[in-house]
C-alpha positions as CSV (number, residue, x, y, z in Angstrom):
1,M,69.4,127.2,131.1
2,L,71.5,124.4,130.2
3,K,70.4,122.4,126.8
4,L,69.2,118.5,127.8
5,N,72.2,117.6,126.4
6,S,74.4,119.5,128.6
7,M,72.7,119.1,131.5
8,T,72.9,115.2,131.2
9,C,76.4,116.0,130.8
10,V,77.0,118.1,133.7
11,L,74.6,115.5,135.8
12,L,76.8,112.4,134.9
13,A,80.0,114.5,135.5
14,S,79.0,115.9,139.0
15,S,77.4,112.4,140.1
16,I,80.9,110.6,139.7
17,L,81.2,113.0,142.8
18,S,78.4,111.5,144.0
19,L,74.6,113.7,143.5
20,T,74.4,113.3,147.5
21,G,71.2,115.4,148.6
22,C,69.0,116.9,150.8
23,Q,65.9,113.8,151.1
24,Q,65.2,112.2,154.5
25,V,66.6,109.1,155.1
26,I,64.6,106.2,155.2
27,K,65.3,103.5,157.7
28,P,66.2,100.3,156.7
29,E,64.7,97.2,157.9
30,S,66.8,95.4,159.7
31,N,71.0,94.2,160.2
32,V,71.8,97.9,160.6
33,T,74.5,99.2,162.3
34,T,76.0,102.7,162.8
35,P,79.4,101.9,163.1
36,T,82.1,103.9,165.0
37,L,83.9,105.5,162.2
38,E,87.6,107.1,161.5
39,A,86.9,110.9,160.8
40,P,87.3,111.7,157.5
41,D,91.1,113.2,158.0
42,Q,92.0,110.1,159.9
43,H,91.9,108.2,156.5
44,T,95.5,106.9,155.5
45,Q,96.9,108.5,152.4
46,A,96.6,105.7,150.5
47,D,92.9,105.5,150.8
48,R,92.4,108.8,149.2
49,Q,94.9,107.5,146.1
50,F,93.2,105.5,143.4
51,Q,92.9,105.5,139.3
52,L,89.6,103.6,138.4
53,Q,87.8,103.0,134.9
54,G,84.2,101.8,134.4
55,K,81.0,103.1,133.2
56,I,78.3,105.3,134.8
57,G,74.9,105.9,133.9
58,V,72.3,108.2,135.9
59,K,68.4,108.2,135.5
60,T,66.2,110.9,136.7
61,A,62.5,111.6,135.8
62,Q,63.6,114.2,133.3
63,Q,66.5,112.2,131.8
64,S,69.1,109.6,131.7
65,G,72.3,108.9,130.0
66,S,75.4,106.9,130.2
67,A,79.3,107.5,130.2
68,F,82.8,105.7,130.4
69,F,85.1,107.5,133.0
70,T,88.8,107.1,133.7
71,W,89.0,108.7,137.4
72,L,92.6,109.5,139.1
73,Q,92.7,110.9,142.9
74,D,95.7,111.6,144.6
75,Q,94.4,113.1,148.2
76,D,92.6,115.9,147.5
77,Q,93.3,116.5,143.9
78,F,91.5,114.4,141.1
79,D,91.4,114.3,137.6
80,I,88.0,112.7,135.5
81,E,87.5,112.0,132.0
82,L,84.4,111.4,130.8
83,T,83.3,109.9,127.1
84,G,80.3,109.0,125.2
85,I,78.1,110.8,126.5
86,L,75.3,111.1,124.2
87,G,77.9,111.5,121.4
88,I,79.1,115.0,122.3
89,G,82.4,113.9,123.1
90,K,84.6,114.2,126.0
91,T,84.0,116.0,129.4
92,Q,87.0,116.8,131.3
93,I,86.8,117.7,135.5
94,S,89.5,118.3,137.0
95,G,89.8,119.7,141.1
96,Q,92.0,120.8,144.2
97,P,91.1,122.8,147.1
98,G,89.6,126.0,145.7
99,N,89.1,125.3,142.7
100,V,87.0,123.0,140.5
101,T,86.3,123.0,136.6
102,L,84.0,121.3,134.2
103,N,85.0,121.7,130.1
104,S,83.3,119.9,127.7
105,A,82.4,121.3,123.8
106,K,78.8,121.3,124.9
107,T,79.0,123.3,128.3
108,G,82.4,125.4,127.8
109,L,84.2,125.8,130.7
110,I,82.8,126.1,133.9
111,E,84.6,126.9,137.2
112,A,83.8,126.8,141.0
113,S,85.6,126.6,144.1
114,T,83.8,123.4,145.3
115,P,82.1,120.5,143.5
116,E,78.8,121.6,145.0
117,E,79.3,125.0,143.5
118,L,79.8,123.8,140.4
119,L,77.1,121.7,140.5
120,Q,75.1,124.5,141.5
121,R,76.3,126.7,138.6
122,A,76.2,123.9,135.9
123,T,72.1,122.8,136.8
124,G,70.6,124.8,139.3
125,W,70.7,122.1,142.1
126,Q,72.3,121.9,145.1
127,A,73.7,119.0,146.7
128,P,77.0,118.3,148.3
129,I,78.9,115.9,146.4
130,T,81.9,114.5,148.4
131,H,80.9,110.8,149.4
132,L,81.7,109.2,146.6
133,V,85.7,108.7,146.7
134,D,84.7,107.4,150.3
135,W,81.7,105.3,148.7
136,V,83.9,103.5,145.9
137,Q,86.5,102.6,148.5
138,A,83.7,100.8,150.4
139,R,83.7,103.2,153.4
140,P,80.6,105.6,155.1
141,A,82.0,109.0,154.6
142,T,80.1,110.5,157.8
143,N,79.7,109.0,161.6
144,S,75.9,109.1,160.5
145,A,75.5,106.3,157.7
146,Q,73.6,103.6,158.3
147,V,75.3,100.2,157.5
148,Q,74.6,96.7,156.4
149,K,76.9,94.1,155.5
150,D,77.3,90.7,154.0
151,A,78.0,87.3,155.1
152,N,81.7,88.5,154.5
153,N,81.8,91.2,156.7
154,R,81.9,93.6,153.5
155,I,79.4,96.4,153.7
156,S,76.7,95.8,151.2
157,Q,74.6,99.1,151.9
158,M,74.7,102.4,153.7
159,I,72.2,104.7,154.2
160,E,73.6,108.4,154.3
161,D,72.6,112.1,153.4
162,G,69.5,110.7,151.7
163,W,70.6,108.5,149.4
164,T,70.8,104.4,149.5
165,V,74.1,103.1,148.4
166,D,74.1,99.1,147.3
167,L,77.3,97.6,147.2
168,S,78.5,94.5,145.0
169,Y,81.7,92.5,144.6
170,N,83.2,90.0,142.8
171,A,83.9,86.9,144.3
172,Q,86.3,87.6,147.7
173,A,87.4,91.1,146.6
174,Q,87.4,93.5,149.6
175,L,86.2,96.6,146.9
176,P,83.3,96.5,145.0
177,N,82.9,96.7,141.5
178,R,79.3,98.2,141.0
179,L,77.4,100.6,143.5
180,I,73.9,101.7,142.9
181,L,72.7,105.0,144.4
182,K,69.4,105.9,144.9
183,Q,67.4,108.7,146.0
184,R,63.9,108.3,146.9
185,L,61.8,111.9,145.9
186,D,58.9,113.5,147.6
187,N,56.9,112.7,144.5
188,G,57.6,108.5,144.9
189,G,60.3,108.9,142.1
190,E,63.6,108.3,142.4
191,N,67.3,109.7,141.2
192,R,69.1,106.3,140.6
193,I,72.6,106.2,139.5
194,T,74.8,103.2,138.9
195,M,78.7,103.1,138.7
196,V,80.4,99.9,137.3
197,I,84.2,99.8,137.9
198,Q,86.0,97.7,135.3
199,D,89.3,98.3,136.5
200,R,91.2,99.7,139.4
């Protein structure tokens, strides 16, 4: 089993790709729509090509931590660098279809064929980790998402695959600068991921 610092490092690394779990979805109270969405393969190339910088924090019942990140996404390929994780230095995550790697001084090199498998190998958790590419673009990842919009017709909340995602925006911006991801647990607790995007 990995030490606490290594586990936190891997959780942060995995969270930047979104820790989407299998908890039961809690239906929102009002102003919720289930939109007709494009299939993921119908998104334009520009939708899956971006560069983000900011800070991410993870809080669970067992541990918490934060890190600064730089995330380069080019279609199905990505390169993520995390720094400042509990003082243990830099963590590099890279991926393309069929090959995902995580490398840090604490964990060493971990390889897998998918982000989900990487998380399973590194932490023992089973969770799909694919939605954050869409969520940071203020877009649901699946057709089953429940969506709530603000007065400017921007998505302010999504409930999808057991996670509630709250999005905040600067002024009239159309893309969020802050995302809070919450997963309610059976014991009444929650996992929480806070992502602040400082630069796009």
